[in-house]
C-alpha positions as CSV (number, residue, x, y, z in Angstrom):
1,E,19.3,-1.3,-10.9
2,D,20.3,-4.9,-10.3
3,Y,17.4,-6.1,-12.6
4,T,18.4,-3.8,-15.4
5,K,22.1,-5.2,-15.2
6,A,20.7,-8.7,-15.2
7,I,18.6,-7.8,-18.3
8,Q,21.6,-6.2,-20.1
9,I,23.6,-9.4,-19.4
10,H,20.7,-11.7,-20.2
11,P,18.1,-9.9,-22.3
12,K,15.7,-12.9,-22.3
13,Y,15.6,-13.3,-18.5
14,A,11.8,-13.0,-18.0
15,D,11.9,-13.0,-14.2
16,A,14.2,-9.9,-14.2
17,Y,11.7,-8.1,-16.3
18,A,8.7,-9.2,-14.0
19,N,10.7,-8.2,-10.9
20,R,11.7,-4.8,-12.3
21,G,8.2,-4.2,-13.4
22,Q,7.0,-4.7,-9.8
23,I,9.6,-2.3,-8.5
24,K,8.4,0.4,-11.1
25,F,4.9,-0.2,-10.1
26,Y,5.6,0.5,-6.4
27,M,7.5,3.5,-7.5
28,N,4.3,4.9,-9.4
29,D,5.9,4.3,-12.8
30,K,2.9,2.3,-14.1
31,Q,3.8,2.8,-17.7
32,G,7.3,1.3,-17.1
33,A,5.9,-1.4,-15.0
34,C,3.4,-2.5,-17.8
35,E,6.3,-2.3,-20.4
36,D,8.3,-4.7,-18.3
37,W,5.4,-7.0,-17.6
38,R,4.6,-7.1,-21.3
39,M,8.2,-8.2,-22.1
40,A,8.0,-10.8,-19.3
41,E,5.0,-12.3,-20.8
42,Q,6.4,-12.2,-24.4
43,L,9.4,-14.1,-22.8
44,G,7.2,-16.9,-21.5
45,K,6.8,-15.7,-17.9
46,P,3.8,-17.7,-16.5
47,N,1.1,-16.0,-14.4
48,I,1.8,-12.4,-15.4
49,G,-1.5,-11.8,-17.0
50,D,-3.1,-10.7,-13.7
51,K,-0.6,-7.7,-13.5
52,L,-1.3,-6.8,-17.2
53,R,-4.9,-6.5,-16.5
54,G,-4.4,-3.1,-15.0
55,C,-2.3,-1.9,-18.0
56,K,-3.7,-0.1,-21.0
């Protein structure tokens, strides 16, 4: 919820997408996690590629 608020305030905050993706992954929302990780990568978050390998 806090990461979603951070994204609403600052939509280009790559770390918020990456962290929210991690939470979604642990909550078994793999599709949501992959979407957030892809956005984090697009926004320039380094080292997110390892997480994306499991995404289709």
